[in-house]
N, C-alpha and C positions, 0 to 999 in steps of 0.2 A: 504494499500499500504506500503510495506516494503522498507526502505532506508538503504543504507550502512552507517555505522558510520563515515568512512573516505574513500571516493572514491579514492583520490590520492594514498593512501597507498595500496588499493586493486589493483589498476592498476599497480603500480610498482611491486607488488608481482607477478602478472600474467605475466608481461613482463619478469621478471627475470626467472620465471619458463619455459616460452616458449624458452628463449634464452638457458637455460641450457639443455632443451630437444632437441633443433635443432642444437645448435652450438657445442655440445660436442658429436660427433657421436661415436658409438661403433666400434670395429674393423670389425665386420661383415658388418655394414652399409658402412664403408669406402671401404671394398673390393667389395661391390656391386656397389658403385658409381664409383670407379676408375677401370673400366673394363680392362684397358691396363696395370695396375700395376701387379706386380708378388710378391707373398708372399713367405716366406721361404719354406713353404711346396710345392708349385708349383715349386720352383727353385730346390728343392731336387728331385722332380719327373723328371724334365728335365735333371738333371745331371745323374741320374740313367738310363735314356733312352739312353743318349750318351754313358755311360759305357757299356750298353747292345749291341749297335750297333757297337761299335769300333771293337771287334774281328770279327764280320761278314764281315765288309767292308775290314778289313786288310786281311782276308783270301781270299776274292775275288780279291783284288788287287795284292796279291802275286802269283796268278795263272799264270799271264803273258800270257794271250791267244793271245793278239794282241800287236805288237810292238808300235803302235801309240795310245794305250789305254790311255785316259786322267785319271787323278787321280780321283778315285771314291769318295774321301772325298769332292770334289767340290759339286756334287749333294747332298751329305749327309748334308753339311753345309747350302746349299740353302733351301732344303726342311725342315730342322729342324727349321730354322728361320721363314720360311713361315707358318709352322704349328703352331709354338709357338705364332705367332701373331693372326692367325685366330681362334685358340682354345679359346682365351680370349674374342672373340666377342659374342654378344648375338643374332646375326642375325640368320635367318633360316638355318637349317643344309644343306638343298639342295643347297642353295645359297653359303654357305661357302665351301662345297665340290667342287662345280663348280668353285668357285673363286681360289681354290687351284689347281685344275686339269689343268687349262689353263696355269698358270705360270710354272707348272711342265713340261708340254709338250714343251712349248716355250724354257725353259732353257735347256731341253734335246737336242732340235734341235741345239741350239747355241753351247752347249759343244761338241756335235758330229761334228759340222761344223769345229771347231777349232782343232779337232784331225786329220784332213785331212793333209797328207803330200803334201805340196805345192811346193816341190823342183823342180818338172818337169812340171806339167801341169797347175799350178796356180801360180799367183802372190800372194802377201799377202793382197790383197783387200778383204774387207768383203763381197761385193756383189758376187764376183766369188765363194767364199767359200760357201755361202748360195745356190747359183744356183747349184753348183756341188753337194752339199748335197742332194737337192731335186731331181736331176736327178738320183743319184745313189740309193736313196731310192725308187724312182719310178720304176727303173729297177729291183730292187729286188722284188717289189710287182708284177710286170708283170711276172717275172720268177716264183714266187710262184703260181700265178693264172694259168699259162699255163703249169706248170709241168717242167719248165726248171731248170737249175743248175746255181747258183750264188756263186762265190768265193770271193765276195766283203766283206771285214771285217767291213765296215761302218755300215750296218744294225745291226750287232752283238753288235757293240759299242753303237749304239742308244738304243737298247732294254736293254742292261745291265745298262746303265745310267738311263733309265726310270725305271727299276726294283728297283734300289737303291733309287731313289727319291720317288717312291710309297711306298716302304718298310719304309722309314724314316717318311713320312707323316702319314702313317697308325699307326706306333708305337706311335708317339706323340699324335695323335688324340684319339686313344683308351685308352692310359694310363691316359691322362690328362682330356679329355672331357667325355669319357664313363666310366672311372674308371674300365676298363677291361684289365688286364695285358696280357691276353692270346692272344688277337689279335696282340700284339707286340712280343710275345715270339715264337709262333708256326711258322710263316713264316720265321723269322730269323733263328730259330733253324733248320728248314728243309733245308734252303740254306746252312747253315754252315755245317751240317752233309753230305749233298750231295757233297759239294765241297771237304771236307776232304776224303770222301769215294772213290771218282772216280779220284782224282789227287794225285799222289804220291808225298811225301815230304811235305805235308801240316802239319803245326804245330798242334799237338793235344792240346797244351796249349791254343789255342784259344777257344776250346770248353769248357775247364775247366774254363776259364775266363768268358765264356758265361753263364755257369751254376751258377757261383758265383753271377753274375749280375742279373740273372733270379730270384734267391731266394730273393735278396734284393728288387727287384722291386715288386714281388708278396706280400711280407710282407708289404711293404710301401703302395701300393695301397689299400690293404684291411684295413690298419690302417686309411687311408684317408676316406674310406667309413664308417668305424665305427665312425670316428670323426664327419662326417656329421650327422649321426644318433643321436649321443649324443647331438649335437647342437640343433637338432629339439626337443629332449626329455628334454632339459634343464639341461643336465648333464655336468658338467665341469670336464674334466680330469686333472691330474696333469700337472704342467707346463713343466716338462722335460720328459714327457711321450714319446714324439717322438724320443728323444735321446736314451731312454731305448729300444724303439722298434727297432731302427737301430742297436744297439749293440746286441740285441737278434737275429736279422736277420743275422748279421755277424757271430755270433756263429754257427747258424744252417747251414749257407753257408759253413763255414770252415769244 
């Protein structure tokens, strides 16, 4: 039978080794444990997504389709914060998408309700606004089903706000969670080009800004995918490589 020469020393050494291995986590371990924290790379991704969506929403808002149209930056901000929180969660994808869809529809209904002109038919009570919104949306559905005609602007407001919310949520989810920039670029670019083409007086500068933001987002997302692959392979990139990538992307975009 073998005995240790000094059991107390061996125990102290093993405790110190365990403490060093468990109490000093690496950056990757910290990012995995703190699921709701946001790193500099994720923060850069979110800033680029806002930079990408800003010209699209500005172009839609400058069209002035309806006098009582609410600010489209309200659904942009709400959906952006909602998606930024859900994308950091490790729950099931179907559950997260359902958790995002319900608040989006509810916020769209509330925003549309507060766009109603209450000067004649309504007081400023919340309940009356909600009931009026439900009635007018239901009348539009009946007109759609029966082939009737509706000139009510409220359904248009509802679907435009819903479109902005879904566009924002999809952009954040695809770029941050799926690491796929194209699901964020194609819908926004299609909406922006359609709005510029069919409405006179739309600023073309918005599309130039959109192209600039698109190049930055594409380069950055593919850099994040490469960084994840390098981490799996055990390759450590230079510390300031992300800065060099952004400067290169700006040069390409210009």
